[in-house]
C-alpha positions as CSV (number, residue, x, y, z in Angstrom):
1,M,32.2,-22.1,-13.8
2,N,31.2,-19.2,-11.5
3,K,27.4,-18.9,-11.6
4,E,27.8,-15.1,-11.8
5,E,29.8,-15.5,-15.1
6,L,27.2,-17.5,-16.9
7,K,26.0,-15.9,-20.1
8,L,22.5,-14.5,-20.0
9,T,19.9,-16.7,-21.8
10,S,17.6,-15.4,-24.5
11,G,14.8,-15.2,-21.9
12,E,17.0,-13.2,-19.5
13,I,18.2,-10.7,-22.1
14,G,14.6,-10.4,-23.4
15,T,13.1,-9.6,-20.0
16,L,15.9,-7.0,-19.4
17,W,15.2,-5.4,-22.7
18,G,11.4,-5.2,-22.0
19,E,12.0,-3.9,-18.5
20,Y,14.2,-1.1,-19.8
21,V,11.9,0.1,-22.6
22,N,8.7,-0.1,-20.6
23,G,10.3,1.3,-17.5
24,T,11.7,4.4,-19.4
25,A,8.2,5.1,-20.9
26,I,6.5,5.1,-17.5
27,D,9.4,7.0,-16.0
28,I,8.9,9.9,-18.4
29,V,5.2,10.0,-17.4
30,N,6.1,10.0,-13.8
31,K,8.5,12.9,-14.3
32,Y,5.8,14.9,-15.9
33,M,3.3,14.1,-13.2
34,L,5.9,15.1,-10.5
35,S,6.2,18.5,-12.2
36,I,2.5,19.2,-11.9
37,I,1.6,17.6,-8.6
38,E,0.7,20.0,-5.8
39,D,-0.2,17.6,-3.0
40,E,3.0,17.0,-0.9
41,K,2.2,13.4,0.1
42,I,1.6,12.4,-3.6
43,R,4.6,14.3,-4.7
44,L,6.8,12.4,-2.2
45,L,5.7,9.0,-3.7
46,F,6.6,10.1,-7.2
47,E,10.0,11.4,-6.1
48,D,10.7,8.0,-4.6
49,A,9.3,6.1,-7.6
50,I,11.6,8.1,-9.9
51,K,14.7,7.4,-7.7
52,I,13.9,3.7,-7.5
53,F,13.6,3.4,-11.3
54,G,16.8,5.4,-11.7
55,T,18.7,2.8,-9.7
56,Q,17.0,-0.1,-11.5
57,K,17.7,1.5,-14.9
58,R,21.4,1.8,-14.2
59,Q,21.6,-1.9,-13.2
60,I,19.6,-3.1,-16.2
61,K,21.9,-1.1,-18.5
62,L,24.9,-2.6,-16.9
63,F,23.5,-6.2,-17.3
64,I,22.9,-5.5,-21.0
65,E,26.2,-3.8,-21.7
66,N,28.2,-6.6,-20.0
67,E,26.7,-9.1,-22.4
68,G,27.7,-7.0,-25.4
69,F,24.1,-6.1,-26.5
70,P,23.2,-2.6,-27.5
71,V,21.2,-0.8,-24.8
72,P,17.7,0.1,-26.2
73,Y,16.9,3.7,-26.8
74,G,13.7,3.5,-24.9
75,F,12.3,6.9,-23.9
76,T,14.3,9.9,-22.8
77,E,13.8,13.5,-21.8
78,S,13.4,14.3,-25.5
79,D,9.9,12.6,-25.2
80,L,8.9,15.1,-22.5
81,N,7.7,18.6,-23.3
82,K,8.3,20.7,-20.2
83,D,6.3,23.6,-18.9
84,T,3.0,22.4,-20.5
85,K,-0.4,22.9,-19.1
86,R,-1.8,20.4,-16.6
87,L,-3.4,17.4,-18.3
88,F,-4.2,15.2,-15.2
89,S,-5.3,15.9,-11.6
90,D,-3.2,15.0,-8.6
91,I,-5.7,12.1,-7.7
92,F,-5.4,10.7,-11.3
93,C,-1.6,10.8,-10.9
94,L,-1.9,8.8,-7.7
95,H,-4.2,6.2,-9.4
96,Y,-1.8,6.0,-12.2
97,L,1.1,5.2,-9.9
98,N,-0.9,2.6,-8.1
99,I,-2.0,0.8,-11.3
100,M,1.5,1.1,-13.0
101,T,3.0,-0.4,-9.8
102,L,0.7,-3.4,-10.2
103,H,1.8,-3.8,-13.8
104,G,5.4,-3.5,-12.7
105,L,4.9,-6.2,-10.1
106,L,3.5,-8.5,-12.8
107,G,6.5,-7.7,-15.1
108,H,9.1,-8.2,-12.4
109,S,7.5,-11.5,-11.3
110,T,7.6,-12.8,-14.9
111,S,11.2,-11.6,-15.3
112,L,12.2,-13.4,-12.1
113,S,10.5,-16.7,-13.3
114,S,12.6,-16.4,-16.5
115,S,15.9,-15.9,-14.7
116,V,18.5,-18.5,-13.7
117,R,21.6,-16.4,-12.9
118,K,21.8,-15.6,-9.3
119,D,22.6,-11.9,-9.6
120,L,19.7,-11.4,-11.9
121,R,17.3,-13.3,-9.6
122,H,18.4,-11.1,-6.7
123,F,17.9,-8.0,-8.8
124,Y,14.3,-8.8,-9.7
125,E,13.7,-9.8,-6.1
126,S,14.7,-6.3,-5.0
127,C,12.5,-4.8,-7.8
128,I,9.5,-6.8,-6.5
129,N,10.2,-5.7,-2.9
130,D,10.3,-2.1,-4.1
131,G,7.1,-2.6,-6.0
132,I,5.3,-4.2,-3.0
133,S,6.4,-1.2,-0.8
134,M,5.1,1.3,-3.4
135,Y,1.8,-0.6,-3.8
136,H,1.3,-0.4,0.0
137,R,2.1,3.3,0.1
138,T,-0.1,4.3,-2.9
139,T,-3.0,2.2,-1.6
140,E,-2.8,3.6,1.9
141,L,-2.8,7.2,0.5
142,L,-5.7,6.4,-1.8
143,L,-7.6,5.0,1.2
144,E,-6.6,8.1,3.3
145,K,-8.0,10.4,0.7
146,G,-11.2,8.4,0.2
147,H,-10.4,7.5,-3.4
148,F,-9.8,3.8,-3.2
149,Q,-12.9,1.8,-4.0
150,R,-12.9,-1.5,-2.2
151,D,-14.4,-4.6,-3.8
152,P,-17.9,-5.7,-2.7
153,Y,-18.5,-7.3,0.6
154,F,-19.9,-10.8,0.8
155,Y,-21.8,-12.3,3.8
156,P,-20.4,-15.6,5.1
157,E,-22.2,-18.9,4.7
158,K,-22.6,-21.3,7.6
159,N,-20.8,-24.2,6.0
160,P,-18.6,-24.9,2.9
161,E,-20.6,-26.0,-0.2
162,F,-19.7,-28.2,-3.1
163,I,-20.7,-27.6,-6.8
164,S,-23.5,-29.9,-8.0
165,G,-24.6,-30.2,-11.7
166,Q,-24.2,-27.9,-14.7
167,K,-26.2,-25.0,-13.3
168,F,-23.1,-23.5,-11.8
169,I,-21.6,-22.8,-15.2
170,N,-24.8,-21.5,-16.9
171,G,-24.9,-17.8,-17.5
172,F,-27.6,-17.1,-20.2
173,F,-31.4,-16.7,-20.3
174,G,-31.6,-15.1,-16.8
175,D,-31.1,-18.3,-14.9
176,N,-27.4,-17.7,-14.0
177,R,-26.2,-18.2,-10.4
178,P,-24.7,-15.3,-8.4
179,L,-21.1,-14.4,-9.1
180,A,-18.4,-16.2,-7.2
181,S,-15.9,-14.2,-5.2
182,T,-13.1,-15.4,-7.5
183,E,-15.0,-14.0,-10.5
184,V,-15.8,-10.6,-8.8
185,I,-12.1,-9.8,-8.0
186,A,-11.2,-10.5,-11.7
187,L,-14.0,-8.3,-12.9
188,S,-13.2,-5.5,-10.6
189,L,-9.5,-5.5,-11.4
190,N,-10.1,-5.7,-15.2
191,I,-12.5,-2.8,-15.0
192,K,-10.1,-0.6,-13.0
193,K,-7.4,-1.2,-15.6
194,K,-9.7,-0.5,-18.5
195,I,-10.7,2.8,-16.8
196,M,-7.1,3.8,-16.6
197,E,-6.6,2.8,-20.3
198,K,-9.7,4.8,-21.3
199,S,-8.7,7.8,-19.3
200,L,-5.2,8.0,-20.7
201,S,-6.6,7.5,-24.2
202,I,-8.9,10.5,-23.7
203,G,-6.0,12.7,-22.4
204,F,-3.6,11.6,-25.1
205,S,-6.1,12.1,-27.9
206,Q,-6.6,15.7,-26.8
207,V,-3.0,16.6,-27.1
208,T,-1.5,14.4,-29.9
209,Q,-0.2,16.2,-33.0
210,S,-0.8,13.3,-35.4
211,K,-4.2,12.8,-36.9
212,E,-3.5,9.1,-37.4
213,V,-2.5,8.7,-33.7
214,R,-5.6,10.6,-32.6
215,K,-7.8,8.4,-34.7
216,F,-6.2,5.3,-33.1
217,L,-6.5,6.7,-29.6
218,K,-10.2,7.5,-30.1
219,G,-10.8,4.0,-31.4
220,A,-8.9,2.5,-28.4
221,Q,-11.0,4.8,-26.1
222,N,-14.3,3.6,-27.6
223,A,-13.2,-0.1,-27.3
224,S,-12.2,0.4,-23.6
225,N,-15.6,2.1,-23.0
226,Q,-17.5,-0.8,-24.5
227,Q,-15.5,-3.3,-22.6
228,I,-16.0,-1.4,-19.3
229,K,-19.8,-1.5,-20.0
230,S,-19.7,-5.3,-20.8
231,L,-17.9,-6.1,-17.6
232,S,-19.9,-3.6,-15.5
233,K,-23.2,-5.1,-16.7
234,I,-22.3,-8.4,-15.2
235,L,-21.6,-6.8,-11.8
236,K,-24.7,-4.8,-12.0
237,G,-26.7,-7.9,-12.8
238,D,-25.9,-9.1,-9.2
239,N,-26.5,-5.6,-7.8
240,L,-22.8,-5.2,-7.1
241,P,-21.0,-1.8,-7.2
242,V,-18.9,-0.9,-10.2
243,P,-15.4,0.8,-9.8
244,M,-15.6,4.6,-10.3
245,S,-14.5,6.3,-13.5
246,W,-11.6,8.8,-13.6
247,E,-12.4,10.6,-16.8
248,S,-13.3,13.8,-14.9
249,E,-9.7,13.8,-13.5
250,V,-8.4,14.5,-17.1
251,T,-8.4,18.3,-17.8
252,N,-9.4,20.0,-21.1
253,S,-5.8,20.9,-22.0
254,Q,-4.6,20.5,-25.6
255,D,-1.0,21.2,-24.7
256,S,1.0,18.0,-25.2
257,P,3.4,17.0,-22.4
258,F,4.7,14.0,-24.4
259,S,5.9,12.9,-27.8
260,D,3.3,11.1,-30.0
261,K,5.7,8.2,-29.9
262,L,5.5,7.9,-26.1
263,M,1.7,8.3,-26.0
264,L,1.1,5.7,-28.7
265,Y,3.6,3.2,-27.1
266,H,2.1,3.6,-23.7
267,I,-1.4,2.7,-24.8
268,G,0.0,-0.3,-26.7
269,F,1.8,-1.4,-23.5
270,L,-1.4,-1.2,-21.6
271,L,-3.3,-3.1,-24.2
272,Q,-0.7,-5.9,-24.2
273,S,-0.4,-6.0,-20.4
274,S,-4.2,-6.1,-20.0
275,Q,-4.4,-9.3,-22.0
276,A,-2.7,-11.1,-19.1
277,Y,-5.4,-9.9,-16.7
278,H,-8.2,-10.8,-19.2
279,G,-6.6,-14.2,-19.5
280,S,-6.6,-14.6,-15.7
281,G,-10.3,-13.5,-15.6
282,L,-11.1,-16.1,-18.2
283,A,-9.3,-18.8,-16.3
284,T,-11.3,-18.1,-13.1
285,A,-14.6,-17.7,-15.0
286,M,-17.1,-20.5,-14.4
287,R,-20.2,-18.9,-15.9
288,T,-20.7,-19.1,-19.7
289,D,-21.6,-15.4,-20.0
290,L,-18.3,-14.4,-18.3
291,V,-16.3,-16.7,-20.6
292,T,-17.9,-15.3,-23.7
293,T,-17.4,-11.7,-22.5
294,Y,-13.7,-12.2,-21.8
295,E,-13.2,-14.0,-25.1
296,K,-14.7,-11.1,-27.0
297,I,-12.5,-8.6,-25.2
298,I,-9.3,-10.6,-25.8
299,L,-10.1,-11.0,-29.6
300,K,-11.0,-7.3,-29.9
301,N,-7.8,-6.3,-28.2
302,L,-5.8,-8.5,-30.6
303,T,-7.3,-6.5,-33.5
304,I,-6.5,-3.2,-31.8
305,T,-2.9,-4.3,-31.0
306,K,-2.4,-5.2,-34.7
307,E,-3.5,-1.6,-35.6
308,W,-1.1,-0.3,-33.0
309,F,1.8,-2.3,-34.3
310,N,1.1,-1.1,-37.9
311,L,1.1,2.5,-36.8
312,M,4.2,2.2,-34.6
313,T,6.2,0.5,-37.4
314,K,4.9,2.9,-40.0
315,N,6.4,5.8,-38.0
316,K,9.6,3.8,-37.2
317,W,8.8,4.1,-33.5
318,L,9.0,0.5,-32.4
319,E,12.4,-0.8,-31.4
320,E,13.4,-4.3,-32.4
321,P,14.2,-6.7,-29.5
322,P,17.2,-9.0,-29.7
323,L,16.6,-11.7,-32.3
324,A,17.7,-15.4,-32.5
325,P,20.5,-15.9,-35.1
326,D,19.2,-16.1,-38.7
327,R,20.8,-19.5,-39.5
328,K,19.2,-19.6,-43.0
329,G,20.6,-16.2,-43.8
330,I,24.0,-17.0,-42.4
331,A,24.1,-20.2,-44.5
332,K,23.4,-18.5,-47.7
333,D,26.0,-18.4,-50.4
334,K,28.2,-15.3,-50.2
């Protein structure tokens, strides 16, 4: 059999489905940001990001249709309210594109690792290459504008060292060792993503029409704030700098550019995506206080995600992914 004619597996159709829904949500936000951006260099990046996803979207749709599955609704222009007041600054938009590109790279890499068919593997490879290029470009522009905060610098030791005894993993009662470089990068990355999550929750809570959605967004904002404080406290304990906040880059507009469905979905997407980064942080943590902090964050986010799921399903806003055949149901007497 021609390898290109192999039917897509459940994993492959599942990743395509997720890429389509998540991609269309972010695409709508990108289109809004493009409409308000004044800086020409930032504007050019968003124009390219929208073009790139347009090409990817058409290919994903083709893959799904060729297998006989229905294409998800995802998010469309109906979720975008045009000609609304500015909700975010140009710099926030640039930070958003940088962070969402990182999320995209993680998603594309996961999709590639779940793919067997050659054409699908090549498609995700091209998506990853586009993401790498966009990450370079957004990072370079943030550096140029003085808005990219580098991680702390360490001073080199004379010789490599080996861990000796249990003291390396202690992290309570003030006798903890200094943070390892592998722990610092995870802390910094998790804080940056939490700052984005908090900032979007602030902006969305200002403009949502639903009282229930506003209540949820404020709760998510408070949880993000507490988690930022918990992670930042550990960095400050070693006199290390904490990533800057972006709340001041959100305006005081109450004019909603998005549907409540899109805003609620977007925060849920960030909550679920952040769990992968929290898990990575937990995996690299070798101090007990770090392990405990990540565990608390992961458990809290599971609770918030359950609230999000209940609210999404209550409003019939959450699309159902392709399901395995219900063999018990099929086998029932007619």
